[in-house]
C-alpha positions as CSV (number, residue, x, y, z in Angstrom):
1,M,4.3,18.0,-9.9
2,Q,7.8,19.2,-9.1
3,S,10.1,16.8,-7.5
4,A,12.7,17.6,-4.8
5,Y,16.3,16.4,-5.0
6,G,19.5,16.8,-3.3
7,H,23.1,15.5,-2.8
8,T,26.2,16.0,-0.8
9,G,29.7,15.1,-1.9
10,G,28.9,15.8,-5.5
11,G,29.5,19.5,-5.6
12,E,32.1,22.0,-4.4
13,S,29.6,23.7,-2.1
14,P,27.0,22.0,0.2
15,G,24.6,24.9,-0.8
16,E,24.5,23.6,-4.4
17,A,21.9,21.0,-3.4
18,N,18.3,22.2,-3.2
19,F,16.8,19.2,-1.4
20,D,15.1,20.6,1.7
21,T,16.2,18.0,4.4
22,A,14.4,19.9,7.1
23,K,11.1,19.7,5.1
24,E,11.7,16.0,4.5
25,K,12.1,15.5,8.3
26,Q,8.7,17.2,8.7
27,W,7.1,14.8,6.1
28,R,8.6,11.8,7.9
29,I,7.3,13.0,11.3
30,A,3.8,13.4,9.8
31,R,4.0,9.8,8.4
32,I,5.0,8.5,11.8
33,A,2.1,10.3,13.4
34,G,-0.2,8.8,10.8
35,L,1.1,5.3,11.4
36,L,0.9,5.6,15.1
37,L,-2.7,6.8,14.9
38,V,-3.6,3.8,12.6
39,Y,-2.0,1.5,15.1
40,L,-3.2,3.0,18.4
41,F,-6.7,4.1,17.6
42,P,-8.1,0.5,17.4
43,A,-6.3,-0.4,20.7
44,F,-7.7,2.6,22.6
45,F,-11.1,3.3,21.0
46,T,-12.5,0.1,19.5
47,G,-13.6,-3.1,21.2
48,P,-16.4,-5.6,21.4
49,D,-18.9,-2.9,22.4
50,G,-18.0,-0.6,19.5
51,I,-16.3,2.8,19.6
52,G,-15.3,4.0,23.1
53,F,-12.2,4.8,25.1
54,Q,-10.6,1.8,26.8
55,I,-7.2,1.1,28.4
56,P,-5.7,-1.8,26.6
57,S,-3.2,-4.3,27.9
58,F,0.4,-3.3,27.1
59,G,0.6,-6.6,25.2
60,F,-0.9,-4.7,22.2
61,L,2.6,-3.2,21.7
62,I,4.0,-6.6,20.7
63,P,3.5,-7.3,17.0
64,D,1.5,-10.5,16.5
65,S,0.8,-10.3,12.7
66,I,2.5,-9.6,9.4
67,Y,0.5,-6.3,9.3
68,E,1.8,-5.1,12.7
69,L,5.4,-6.2,11.8
70,V,5.3,-4.2,8.6
71,L,3.7,-1.2,10.4
72,W,6.4,-1.1,13.0
73,A,9.1,-1.6,10.4
74,A,7.6,1.3,8.5
75,I,7.9,3.5,11.6
76,G,11.4,2.3,12.1
77,A,12.3,3.2,8.5
78,Q,11.0,6.7,8.9
79,I,13.0,7.2,12.1
80,Y,16.2,5.8,10.5
81,F,16.0,8.0,7.4
82,M,15.3,11.1,9.5
83,Q,18.6,10.4,11.1
84,K,20.4,9.4,8.0
85,P,18.8,11.0,4.9
86,L,19.7,9.3,1.6
87,Q,20.8,12.7,0.1
88,D,23.5,13.0,2.9
89,Q,25.4,10.0,1.5
90,P,28.5,10.8,-0.6
91,K,28.0,11.1,-4.3
92,T,24.3,10.5,-4.0
93,F,21.4,12.3,-5.7
94,V,17.8,11.8,-4.6
95,Y,14.8,12.6,-6.8
96,R,11.4,12.4,-5.2
97,W,8.1,13.5,-6.5
98,T,6.5,14.9,-3.4
99,T,5.3,18.1,-1.8
100,W,3.2,18.9,1.2
101,G,0.2,18.6,-1.0
102,T,1.0,15.1,-2.1
103,E,1.9,14.1,1.5
104,L,-1.4,15.3,2.9
105,F,-3.3,13.8,0.0
106,L,-1.9,10.4,0.8
107,I,-1.5,10.5,4.6
108,I,-4.9,11.8,5.6
109,P,-6.9,9.2,3.5
110,G,-4.5,6.5,4.6
111,V,-5.2,7.3,8.2
112,F,-9.0,7.3,7.6
113,L,-8.7,4.0,5.8
114,G,-6.5,2.5,8.5
115,V,-8.8,3.6,11.3
116,G,-12.0,2.7,9.5
117,L,-11.2,-0.6,7.9
118,S,-12.5,-3.7,9.7
119,L,-13.6,-7.2,8.9
120,Q,-17.2,-6.0,9.3
121,S,-16.6,-3.9,6.1
122,F,-16.1,-7.1,4.1
123,P,-18.5,-9.8,5.4
124,G,-18.0,-11.9,2.3
125,L,-14.4,-12.6,3.2
126,Y,-15.5,-15.1,5.9
127,A,-16.7,-17.5,3.2
128,L,-13.2,-17.8,1.7
129,P,-10.8,-20.6,2.6
130,Y,-8.8,-19.5,5.7
131,P,-5.3,-19.1,3.9
132,V,-7.0,-16.9,1.2
133,F,-8.9,-15.0,3.9
134,M,-5.8,-14.2,5.8
135,L,-3.9,-13.2,2.7
136,I,-6.6,-10.8,1.6
137,V,-7.1,-9.3,5.1
138,T,-3.3,-8.7,5.3
139,L,-3.2,-7.0,2.0
140,I,-6.2,-4.8,2.9
141,D,-4.5,-3.9,6.2
142,L,-1.3,-2.9,4.4
143,I,-3.0,-0.5,2.0
144,P,-3.1,2.4,4.5
145,V,0.6,1.7,5.5
146,A,1.6,1.9,1.8
147,M,-0.4,5.1,1.3
148,I,1.2,6.8,4.3
149,T,4.8,5.8,3.7
150,L,5.6,4.8,0.1
151,R,6.7,7.6,-2.3
152,G,8.2,7.3,-5.8
153,T,11.9,8.0,-5.3
154,V,14.9,7.5,-7.5
155,V,18.3,7.4,-5.9
156,I,21.6,7.7,-7.9
157,D,24.3,6.1,-5.7
158,G,27.6,7.0,-7.2
159,K,29.6,5.4,-4.5
160,N,28.2,1.9,-5.2
161,R,27.4,2.6,-8.9
162,K,23.7,1.7,-8.4
163,I,20.4,3.4,-9.2
164,Y,17.4,2.5,-7.0
165,S,13.8,3.1,-7.8
166,L,12.0,3.0,-4.5
167,G,8.2,2.6,-4.3
168,L,5.6,-0.2,-4.2
169,I,8.0,-2.5,-6.2
170,P,11.6,-1.5,-5.5
171,K,14.1,-1.9,-8.5
172,V,17.8,-1.8,-8.7
173,R,20.0,-1.1,-11.8
174,S,23.7,-1.0,-12.2
175,F,25.6,1.9,-13.8
176,D,26.8,-0.7,-16.3
177,Q,23.2,-0.9,-17.6
178,V,22.9,2.8,-18.2
179,T,23.2,4.4,-21.6
180,G,23.2,7.9,-20.1
181,L,21.5,10.7,-18.3
182,G,19.6,13.1,-20.6
183,K,16.4,14.7,-21.8
184,L,13.0,13.3,-22.6
185,E,10.4,15.4,-24.4
186,V,6.8,14.6,-23.7
187,R,4.4,16.2,-26.2
188,V,1.0,17.2,-24.9
189,V,-0.8,17.0,-28.3
190,N,-4.3,18.2,-27.2
191,R,-2.7,21.3,-25.5
192,G,-0.1,22.1,-28.1
193,Y,3.0,22.1,-25.9
194,S,5.8,19.9,-24.6
195,T,7.2,19.1,-21.2
196,Y,10.8,18.0,-20.6
197,H,12.1,15.6,-18.1
198,L,15.6,14.6,-16.8
199,V,15.7,10.9,-17.2
200,V,18.1,7.9,-16.9
201,F,18.2,5.9,-20.2
202,F,19.0,2.2,-20.0
203,Q,20.5,-0.1,-22.5
204,D,17.3,-2.2,-22.8
205,G,15.4,0.8,-24.0
206,K,13.7,1.6,-20.7
207,H,14.1,4.8,-18.8
208,W,13.3,6.2,-15.3
209,R,12.1,9.8,-15.0
210,L,13.8,11.9,-12.4
211,E,12.4,15.4,-12.6
212,Q,10.4,17.7,-14.9
213,M,12.3,20.8,-15.6
214,G,12.9,23.4,-18.3
215,A,14.7,22.1,-21.4
216,E,17.5,24.6,-21.0
217,R,18.2,23.5,-17.5
218,I,18.5,19.7,-18.2
219,P,22.0,19.7,-19.8
220,M,23.4,21.6,-16.8
221,E,21.7,19.3,-14.3
222,A,22.8,16.2,-16.2
223,A,26.4,17.4,-16.3
224,R,26.3,18.2,-12.6
225,V,25.0,14.7,-11.7
226,T,27.3,12.8,-14.0
227,Q,30.4,14.7,-12.9
228,A,29.6,14.0,-9.3
229,T,28.6,10.3,-9.6
230,G,30.4,9.0,-12.7
231,L,27.1,8.2,-14.4
232,P,27.3,8.3,-18.2
233,N,26.0,11.4,-19.9
234,R,23.8,11.0,-22.9
235,P,24.5,13.6,-25.7
236,Q,21.6,15.9,-26.4
C-alpha cells in the first residue's frame, strides 16, 4: 500500500510536496461523519422498546462516560487537524499509509460495529465484578472509535528535532537517537523479488518504515528530507 506524505518549509517550492491536503480533508470529514453516526444513532433510534425513531433529551450531548469523552475528543482532533494539517508545519514531513480504500475499509466496519454493539451482545459480562465489567465495556466501545480515526503515521518534525509515530500506541523519538534515514530491502523469498522502503534507523537497532518506493528514488527522497529537517542521512 502506498503512503502519502508531504511537507512545507523544507523545499524551495511548495509544489515539491506531494501530500494531497485536500484529500486528507475529505478523509477527516468522512471520519467525523462516521463518529457522529456512531454517537447519534443510539440516541435517536434505539431505546427500551428496540429500534425506532425517538426525540432524545438534549442532555445526550453532554459526555457522561470515558467513551463519550474520547469520542468527542476524536471529533475535535479531526476538526483541529483539518484546520492545521501536520504537513503545513515548518520543516515537517508526514508519512501516512492510507488511501480511500483503507479509509473506507476501516470507517464502514467501524460504524457498523459502533451502531450494532450493545451489552445484549455480551450477556456474560454481567457476571464480572463491576470495575472489570466497566473496563471491558469501555474498551469494547472504543474499538469503533479507534477503527474510524487511528491511522499509522510517522511525523518528522525538524523544528523540534522529534520523530513521532502516531497510532494505537504513540511513540516519540529524538533526532539524537537516530542513526540516519536510509533504505531497507525486504526480500519476498517465495515470490523471488524485493521491496524497498525509506526508513528511519535508530541507534538501538530499531527502525520505523516511512514509505515503500523504488530503490533508485530512496537516496533522493532521503537527501530531500535530511536537507530540510537536519535529520542524519545514512550512507547507502
